MISE-271904 format. One record per residue (C-alpha): residue in three letters; y negated, x negated, z; residue number from 1. Coordinates in steps of 0.2 Angstrom, whole numbers. Example, Ala and Ser with C-alpha at 12.3 -4.5 7.8 and 13.67 -1.06 7.14 Angstrom:
REM MISE-271904
res, yy, xx, zz, n
ALA, 22, -62, 39, 1
SER, 5, -68, 36, 2
END
This chain:
REM MISE-271904
res, yy, xx, zz, n
MET, 234, 45, 145, 1
ASP, 230, 46, 128, 2
ASN, 240, 63, 124, 3
THR, 241, 58, 106, 4
LEU, 250, 43, 111, 5
ALA, 267, 53, 108, 6
GLU, 262, 64, 93, 7
GLY, 275, 63, 79, 8
LYS, 288, 53, 91, 9
HIS, 305, 58, 92, 10
SER, 317, 51, 106, 11
PRO, 335, 50, 103, 12
GLY, 340, 59, 120, 13
VAL, 350, 54, 133, 14
HIS, 369, 58, 135, 15
GLY, 378, 52, 150, 16
SER, 375, 46, 167, 17
PHE, 361, 33, 169, 18
ASP, 349, 25, 182, 19
LYS, 332, 30, 180, 20
THR, 326, 14, 172, 21
ASP, 339, 14, 157, 22
ALA, 339, 32, 156, 23
LEU, 320, 30, 151, 24
GLN, 324, 15, 140, 25
LYS, 334, 27, 130, 26
LEU, 323, 40, 129, 27
LEU, 311, 28, 121, 28
ALA, 322, 19, 110, 29
GLY, 314, 18, 93, 30
THR, 298, 28, 97, 31
GLY, 288, 13, 97, 32
LEU, 283, 17, 115, 33
ILE, 286, 6, 131, 34
ALA, 284, 11, 150, 35
SER, 273, 0, 158, 36
TYR, 278, 2, 179, 37
SER, 265, 2, 192, 38
SER, 279, 5, 204, 39
ASP, 296, 11, 206, 40
GLN, 292, 30, 206, 41
ALA, 276, 28, 192, 42
PHE, 275, 21, 174, 43
THR, 263, 24, 160, 44
LEU, 267, 25, 142, 45
LYS, 259, 13, 130, 46
LEU, 263, 6, 112, 47
ALA, 275, -8, 111, 48
GLU, 267, -24, 103, 49
PRO, 277, -26, 86, 50
GLY, 293, -36, 89, 51
ALA, 293, -31, 108, 52
THR, 308, -25, 117, 53
VAL, 309, -12, 131, 54
ALA, 304, -18, 149, 55
ARG, 319, -22, 159, 56
THR, 323, -20, 177, 57
VAL, 312, -29, 191, 58
GLY, 328, -39, 197, 59
GLU, 325, -49, 181, 60
ARG, 318, -67, 179, 61
PRO, 299, -65, 173, 62
GLU, 300, -82, 166, 63
SER, 314, -76, 155, 64
LEU, 306, -61, 149, 65
GLY, 294, -58, 135, 66
VAL, 276, -56, 138, 67
GLU, 277, -36, 137, 68
GLU, 291, -37, 149, 69
ASN, 285, -49, 160, 70
GLN, 269, -39, 163, 71
ALA, 279, -25, 168, 72
VAL, 290, -34, 181, 73
ILE, 272, -40, 188, 74
GLU, 266, -22, 188, 75
GLN, 280, -15, 196, 76
TYR, 279, -27, 211, 77
ALA, 260, -24, 210, 78
GLY, 264, -5, 214, 79
LYS, 277, -10, 227, 80
ILE, 265, -21, 237, 81
GLN, 247, -10, 236, 82
LYS, 252, 4, 249, 83
PRO, 257, -9, 264, 84
ILE, 241, -19, 260, 85
GLU, 231, -5, 259, 86
SER, 239, 2, 276, 87
THR, 235, -14, 283, 88
LEU, 218, -15, 281, 89
CYS, 214, 3, 285, 90
GLN, 220, 1, 303, 91
PHE, 204, -11, 307, 92
ASP, 186, -4, 306, 93
ASP, 179, -21, 297, 94
THR, 193, -22, 285, 95
ARG, 194, -2, 280, 96
PRO, 191, -2, 262, 97
GLY, 177, 9, 254, 98
THR, 162, 3, 260, 99
TYR, 162, -15, 252, 100
ARG, 166, -24, 236, 101
LEU, 179, -39, 239, 102
ALA, 189, -49, 226, 103
VAL, 203, -58, 235, 104
GLN, 218, -71, 230, 105
ILE, 233, -70, 240, 106
TRP, 249, -81, 238, 107
ILE, 266, -73, 244, 108
ALA, 280, -83, 250, 109
ALA, 298, -79, 243, 110
SER, 301, -72, 260, 111
GLY, 287, -59, 254, 112
ARG, 276, -67, 270, 113
ILE, 257, -68, 263, 114
GLU, 254, -87, 265, 115
ARG, 238, -90, 259, 116
ILE, 222, -80, 256, 117
ARG, 206, -86, 247, 118
PRO, 190, -71, 245, 119
LEU, 182, -73, 228, 120
THR, 168, -63, 232, 121
PRO, 155, -66, 246, 122
ILE, 156, -58, 261, 123
ASP, 151, -59, 279, 124
SER, 160, -70, 292, 125
GLN, 166, -56, 304, 126
ARG, 174, -47, 289, 127
ASP, 181, -62, 282, 128
TYR, 189, -66, 298, 129
GLU, 195, -49, 299, 130
ILE, 203, -47, 283, 131
ARG, 211, -66, 285, 132
HIS, 217, -59, 302, 133
ALA, 224, -42, 296, 134
LEU, 234, -51, 280, 135
ASN, 237, -67, 286, 136
GLY, 258, -67, 289, 137
LEU, 259, -48, 282, 138
VAL, 277, -47, 277, 139
LEU, 278, -36, 258, 140
ALA, 292, -34, 247, 141
SER, 299, -52, 240, 142
PRO, 290, -55, 223, 143
PRO, 301, -59, 209, 144
SER, 306, -77, 205, 145
GLY, 294, -86, 194, 146
MET, 280, -73, 197, 147
PRO, 264, -82, 193, 148
GLN, 252, -83, 209, 149
PRO, 241, -81, 217, 150
ILE, 239, -61, 215, 151
THR, 221, -55, 215, 152
LEU, 216, -40, 224, 153
LEU, 200, -29, 220, 154
LEU, 193, -18, 232, 155
LEU, 178, -6, 227, 156
PRO, 166, 4, 237, 157
ARG, 168, 22, 236, 158
HIS, 154, 34, 233, 159
ALA, 148, 45, 248, 160
ASN, 156, 60, 240, 161
ASP, 174, 52, 237, 162
ALA, 188, 54, 249, 163
SER, 191, 43, 262, 164
ALA, 197, 26, 255, 165
CYS, 212, 26, 268, 166
ALA, 218, 43, 261, 167
THR, 219, 37, 244, 168
ALA, 225, 22, 236, 169
SER, 211, 10, 234, 170
PRO, 215, -7, 231, 171
TYR, 218, -12, 214, 172
VAL, 231, -28, 211, 173
HIS, 231, -38, 196, 174
END
């Protein structure tokens, strides 16, 4: 995080009883900052685009939101599906993240079930089969209505001295 981002910014504060999303929106009002959600428990502050409004909650329809708000909804959803995908891949030796690079696109049905997988990087046929076997049919949180698909996952190899890929968050969802 850029520590200078909040320098000179003043919040009007929050008084009353609000859910965490509304409270944060009220804290950021008038500061020129917005919250970009990576999960329902994590966000990053960034500068708002000129004329942009503060991001709304995940329950709203992405097609009815502005670009900045739509991005926040997608990032929040990506944060929700990252852990279940990682956990599933960590269950099998050939799919365990950390030893290979993989870019793959997935399509998620309204029910949350992964219904299609397309690797974007060349991988050996055994690993391709295992990844498809692990992810095909996995049920995740339902995507926000109208969310653009496919979703691209990027798994990166780790250095030998890094912690186990399955002990830390390894897939990056875009």
